[in-house]
C-alpha positions in Angstrom: 35.2 130.5 2.0 33.8 127.1 0.8 37.2 126.0 0.4 38.0 126.7 4.3 35.0 125.8 5.4 33.5 122.1 5.5 29.9 122.7 7.2 27.7 125.7 8.0 28.9 125.3 11.8 32.2 125.8 10.4 31.4 128.6 8.1 29.3 130.6 10.7 32.7 130.1 13.4 34.7 131.6 10.2 32.4 134.5 9.9 32.2 135.6 13.6 36.1 135.1 13.8 36.3 137.0 10.3 33.7 139.9 11.7 36.1 140.4 15.0 39.2 140.7 12.8 38.1 143.5 10.7 35.3 145.2 13.1 38.2 147.6 14.8 39.2 149.0 11.5 35.8 149.3 9.4 36.5 147.6 6.9 35.3 144.8 4.6 36.6 141.3 4.7 38.8 140.2 1.9 39.8 137.3 0.3 43.2 137.5 2.5 41.2 137.8 5.4 40.0 134.2 4.8 43.1 132.9 4.0 44.6 133.6 7.3 42.6 131.1 8.9 43.9 128.6 7.2 42.3 125.0 6.6 39.4 124.4 8.6 39.3 120.4 10.1 36.3 119.1 10.7 36.9 116.2 13.5 34.9 113.0 13.0 35.5 112.2 16.7 33.3 115.5 17.6 30.7 113.5 15.8 31.3 110.5 17.4 31.1 111.9 20.8 27.6 113.6 20.0 26.4 110.6 18.9 27.3 108.7 22.1 25.9 111.4 23.9 22.7 111.2 22.3 22.7 107.5 22.2 23.2 107.9 26.1 26.3 105.6 26.0 28.2 107.1 28.8 31.2 104.8 28.8 31.7 105.9 25.4 30.8 109.2 25.7 33.5 109.8 28.2 36.1 108.4 26.4 35.6 110.1 23.6 35.3 113.4 25.6 38.7 112.8 27.3 40.2 112.3 23.7 38.8 115.6 22.7 40.2 117.4 25.6 43.8 115.5 25.0 43.3 117.0 21.6 42.8 120.2 23.0 39.6 120.9 21.3 37.8 124.1 22.6 35.0 123.5 25.4 33.1 125.6 23.4 33.0 124.0 20.6 32.4 121.0 22.3 29.2 122.5 24.0 27.9 124.1 20.8 28.1 120.7 19.0 26.2 119.3 22.3 23.5 121.9 21.6 23.1 120.8 18.3 22.8 117.3 18.8 20.2 118.1 21.0 18.2 120.8 18.8 18.2 118.0 15.7 16.7 115.3 17.7 13.9 118.0 19.4 13.3 119.3 15.6 13.4 115.7 13.9 11.1 114.3 16.6 8.4 117.5 16.4 8.8 117.4 12.3 8.1 113.1 12.7 5.0 114.0 15.1 3.8 116.8 12.5 4.3 115.1 9.5 2.7 111.5 10.4 3.7 108.7 7.9 6.6 110.9 6.4 9.5 109.2 5.3 12.9 110.4 6.7 13.8 112.5 3.1 10.2 114.2 3.6 11.3 115.2 7.1 14.8 116.2 5.8 13.2 118.2 3.0 10.9 120.0 5.7 13.7 120.6 8.1 16.0 121.5 5.4 18.7 118.9 6.7 20.6 116.2 4.9 18.7 112.9 4.8 21.9 111.1 6.4 21.6 113.3 9.5 18.0 113.0 9.7 18.3 109.3 9.5 20.7 109.2 12.3 18.9 111.4 14.2 15.7 109.4 13.9 17.5 106.5 15.8 18.1 108.6 18.5 14.6 110.4 18.7 12.8 106.9 20.4 15.2 107.1 23.2 14.2 110.6 24.5 10.6 111.8 25.6 9.4 115.5 25.0 10.2 115.9 28.7 13.8 114.3 28.5 14.5 116.9 25.5 13.1 119.6 27.4 15.1 118.8 30.5 18.4 118.7 28.6 18.2 122.2 26.7 17.1 123.7 30.1 20.3 122.4 31.7 22.3 123.3 28.1 21.0 126.6 28.7 21.9 126.7 32.4 25.5 125.5 31.2 26.0 128.6 29.0 24.8 130.9 31.2 27.0 129.8 34.0 29.9 129.4 31.9 29.4 133.2 30.5 28.9 134.4 34.3 32.1 132.6 35.5 29.7 130.6 37.7 30.7 127.5 36.4 33.7 125.6 34.3 32.5 123.9 30.8 34.3 121.0 31.4 33.5 120.2 35.0 29.6 121.1 33.6 29.8 118.7 30.2 31.2 116.0 32.6 28.4 116.2 34.9 26.0 116.6 31.9 27.2 113.1 30.3 27.1 111.5 33.5 23.2 112.5 34.0 22.4 110.9 30.9 
């Protein structure tokens, strides 16, 4: 799996696929099963997109979102990366407040995150109040619920979400 996956998100996605593959047969996952999924590509553009959204750069976010759709990136994947971004901002903000005068490396160690991720996220923290983060999270929860119950299309909801930044 380490050869196929580039990060924990991709690993989690692959595990879910593998479980679905073998669940009906009630058999263990094999190395051959992992190989069926080929090489997983991590798209740098998705990180640029969530960074633009986190930075509240609507113009760039819309451009990058359109590019992701042109590349036929799955809406659920885009949504999960969006949720991840806001979870990171909220976690880093909370840790910064909890660990007064802590360095970014201290925060990274406390949260179990890579120091680079924490440094990038710390730059976004001042752009959001705790109320902003709570509102964004509530909206993301509602988007997920609406998509799963057929009350909304994820692409439309993501576009609306970005427009309200």
